[in-house]
N, C-alpha and C positions, 0 to 999 in steps of 0.2 A: 579277322578270325576265320573267314571262309578259306583262306589260303593255308591255314594250319599253323603249326609252330607251338612248341611246348609252352613258351612264355605267354602267348596270347590265350591259349586254351585254359591256362590256370587262372586267368582273370575273367573269363567269360561269365561265370556265374555271378561274380561280384558286380561286374559292370551292368549286367542285365537287371539285377535287383535294384541298383542305384537309379538307373534310367527309368525303370518302372515306377519307382517312388516319385520321381519328379514329374512323370506324365500325369499323375493324379492331382498335382497341385495347380492352383490358379496362377496365371501369369501375373507378374507384379504390375501394380497400377502405375500410371504415368506420373512421374515426379512433378509436383507443382512448382512452377517457376516463380521467381520473384523479380519485381522491378526495383531498381535502385533509383531513389529520388534524392537529388541534391537540394538542400535547403540553404540558400545564401543568407548571410547576415551582414548588417552594416557595421563594419569595424575597421580600425586602422592597424590592428595587430595582425600577427601571422595567422590566427584562426579565421578562416573564411566561411566556415559553415560545417555541416556534418551530413553524412549520408544515412538515410533510413532505408532499410529493406522492407518493402511492402508486399504482402502476398498478392499475386496477380490472379484475377478472376479466371475460373476454369469454365469453359463453355459446356453447357449441358448439365452442370451441377447447381443445386440450390445453395444459396448462401447460408452459412451456418446461422442459427438463431440463438438469441440470448436464452439461457436457462434461468428460470425463475422458481424459487422455492420459498416457503415460509407460510404464514397464515393465509395468504392469498394464492399460494402455489399448490402443488399437488403431491410432492414427493417427501417433504419434510416440514416441520413446524418450528418457527422461531417466534419469540414474543416481542422483545424490544432490542433488535440488533444495533450495536453501535460500532465499536472498533473491530477491525478484521485484519488478519494476517494469513499468509499461506506458507506452508513448510516446503522444503526441497522435495519432499515426497508427494507434494500435490494435495495435502490435506488443508482444508479451510478451517481456521479457528475464529469463532465469532464470540465477542463479548456480549452476552445477552443480559441486559440490565433488568429486564422484566422478571426473569426467573433466577437471577443471581448465580448464573453458571456460565462456563465456557463450553460452547458446543462445537463439535468437530464434524465436518462434512467432506464428502468427496467432491471433485470438480464436476461431477454430474448431478450434485445436489442431494446425494444420498446420505442420510444420517449415519454416523460412525459411532460416536460416543459423546459423553459429556461428563464434566466434573464440577462439583460445587465450589463456590468461592469460600475462602477461609473465614473464620469469625475472629474479630478483634474486639476486645473489651466487651465480650458478650453480645456483639452485634454482627449481623451478616454483612458481607462485603458487596458493594455495588460496583462492579467493574465497568469502566467506561472506555478502555482501550487496551489493546493487546499488540505485542510485537514479537516476532520470532528472533531468538538469540542463538548463541552457539550451541547451548545445551538445553534447549527447551523454550518455553514461552514466558514472556514478562507481561504482567498485567498491572494497571494502575486504577485506583478507584477510591471510594469513600465508604464509610460505614453508613448504615441506614439512616441514622440521625444526623449525618453530615458533621460528626464530631472529629473523626480521625481521617487523615489522608494517608495512603500507604502504597507501597510497591511490593509485588509478590513475584517470585520466580518459581514457575512450575516446570516439572518434566512434561514431556509430550503426552504422558498418560495421566497427568493430573496430580502427581505427588509434589508437595511443597518442598522446594529446595532451600529457599531462604525468603525472608521478608524483612522490611524495615519501614518505619514511619517517615512521613514527609511533612514538611511545613503545611499547616492548614492554609489552603488557598482556593477555596470555592470548590464547586462540584466537578467542573470540566478539567480534565487533564488529557494529555496525549503522551505516548511513549514510543520510542524508537531505539534500535540497537545498532551501534556502529560495530559490525562484526569484525572489522579489520583490527580495531583497537580493543574490542570487548568493553566498550563504554555504553552506559545506559543514559539516554537523553529523555528528560521529562519536562513537559511544559507546565507552567503554573501562572496564575493571574493573581496579583497582589492588589488589594483595594487600599488606595492611599488615604491618608488622614483627611484630605480635602475632597474625598469622594470619587476621584478618578481611578481608572484601572491601569495597572502597569504589568505588562507581560514579560516573562523571562523564561529561559531554558536552563535547567541545571544538568550538568554532565557528571555522572557518577561512575565509580567503579562498581563491579557486581556486589561488593560487600556494603555498599551504601556510602562510601567515602566520597565527599565532594571534590571533584577535580577543578571545575570552573563554572562560572555563571555567565550565560550569554544574554545580554539585555539590549543589544543594539547600539549602545553608546560608544562613540569613538573615544579612544584614550585621551583624557584631558578635557573632554567636552563637558561643560557644566549644563545644568538644566535650563539655563537662560539662552544657550546657544541654539541657533536655528538648526544646526546639524543634529542636535539631540532630539528635537521635536520631529524632524524628518525621519529619523531612524527609530523612533520610540515605538515599541510594540505595546498593544493594549490588551485586548481580550483574546488570548490564544486558545486555539482548539487542538488540532492534531499536528503531528510532526513526522518527518521521515528523513532518512539519510540515503544519499545516492551512492553509486559505486566509487566515487572519488572522495567520499567523506563529507560532501557538502550537506549542510543542514537546511531543511525546508520547513518553514513554520507557517501555518495558516492563521490569520488574524481576523476574527469575526467582526470587530468594530472598525478596523481599517479597511476591510474588504480587499485584502491583498495577501500575497504570500511573500514572506521575507526569506532571503537566501544568504547563508553565511558559509565561510569556509570551515574546514574541520577544526580550526582553532578558535572559532567564534567571531572572526572578523566579518563585519557586514560587507556583502558584495553588491547586492541590489535587491529591489523588490519589484513585483509586477502585479497587475490587476487594477484595483481602484473601483469604486462603486459605479455600477452601471449594468446594462444588459446587452450592450453591443459587443462585437467580437473583441476578445482580449480583456473585457471588464469582468468583474466578479461582484457577487452580492452575498455576503455572509458565507465565505468559503469554509469548508469543513475538512475532509480528509485529503491528504496528498500522498503521492507515491511517484516513483520513476520507473521507466522501463530499462531494458538492457542497453539502449542507446543513449540514455541520459535524458530522454524526453520526460517532461513533467506532466503528471495527471492530477487534476484538481476537481474535487466534488464541489461544484458551484451551487450550494444548497438553495440560496435565495432565488436563483434563476431556474431551478429544476433541471439542471443539466450537468454533464461531466465533460470537462474541457481538456484538450491536449495542447501543451505548449512545448517549444523546444527548450534546450538546456539553458538558453539565455533569457527565457521568459517571453519569447515571441509567440503569439497565438498561431496555432496550426489548424485546428478544427474542433467542432463539437463532436464528441464521441457518441453521446446520446442526449436526447432532449425530452425523454419520456419517463424519467424516474423522478418522482416527486420528493423534493428535499433529500437528495442523496447525502449519505453520511460518510462512513469509512470507505476507503478504497485500498486495494492491494493487488499487485501483479503476481500472477502465478508463474513458476518457472517455465511452464509450457506455453506462456504467452497470453493466457486469458486474463481479463480484468474482473475482479470481484468487487461489487458495490453493495453496501448495506443501505436499507431504507427503513429508518426507525418508524416513520409515520405510517407506512403501509405494512410494517412487520414482515418485510421480505428481504431476500438476498438475491442479487442478480449476478450471473456469470456471463460476461460479455466476451464472445470469441475474438481472437486476434484479428480475424478478417474484417470485423466491424470497426475495430479500433483504428486501423490504418487505411480503410477504404476511403474513396473520395467523397462518399456520402455519409451523413451522420445517421 
C-alpha cells in the first residue's frame, strides 16, 4: 500500500476495517487433543476390538464437574424422575412419576417447560419411561389405579399425536425407538399361572400394530429345554436400541442385560448377580454411546457401569449415585442419569465417562 497503486488504494479502507475487527477478538483456545485407546477382545472372528477416542486431560484446567439438579439440587425441581431421554437439540425429557408430567430441561439443568400426562378412563397417567422418536417423544405408563397400560406419542411441545392401549402387564415398562425402522419397542412382564414372571419385548409400528415379540426363546425350543431357561427373561425394566439396531434389555430378577439383534435373535447376555467388576445387581436403565459402548445403571450397587459392545466390563463411570434409574446419552457426549430415591437428575460430563478414574 505504501508503494501506491490504484488497486491497492481502493482496498485500503476495507482491509484496515477487517484487520481492526480481528485485533479486538481473543485468540482461539488450544484445541483439546484426544487419545485413541484400543480395547482388544477374545474372539476367533475378524473383529479384533474397537477404538475409543477419549478426551485427554489438559494441564492447568479443572476437570468438568457433574451437574446436579432436582429436589436436592439448586437450579430446578423434580419429584420422582424415572425414564429419561435427550433430543438432538440437547433438551432432556424426564418422566416424572410424582407429578404425572414430562419435564424438559437444558443440559445445564435449567427448567424449560413441562406438559401433563393424558387421562385415560378418567384416570391420570403415570409415565414410567420416555424415548425420543423421529417426530417427538414416546411415553409408556399406567393409570393411577394400575388398571390400564398404554403408550402415548407426544410432539416435543407436548401435543398428543397418538395413543394406544397395551396388554396389562404390571407397573414397570420401558420404551425405546429404532429410528432407522421407525419401530417402537416396549418391555412387559407377564405373571405366569404358576406365579413366575416372564419378560418379553413387543415391537410395534407407530400405529400400534404388532410386528413381533421378542422373548428370548430360540426357534423350536420348548420350555423343557436348557436353552429356553438360559435365555428366558424374567422381570424386565428398561430397553434401548444401539446404532446397529441391536436391542438391549435390563432384567431386574436375572441381574443382567440381554442383547438381541434387530430381528429379535438372542446374541448374548452379560452381568450376573454380584458387586465385583462386570457384575450387576438389579440393573435399571441402559443406553449406548456413539462407539457402541454400553452404559448400565447398576441400581443395586449404587453405580453406573461402562461395558464395551460385547458386554466386557470397562470401568465404573460413577459410584456415588444412590439407586440410579434411567440413563441417556446426549448428542454432545454427556450422560444423563435419574435418581428416583433422591429426587435428582445428574448430568455427567464426557470427560468423566472415559477418564481412567471413576
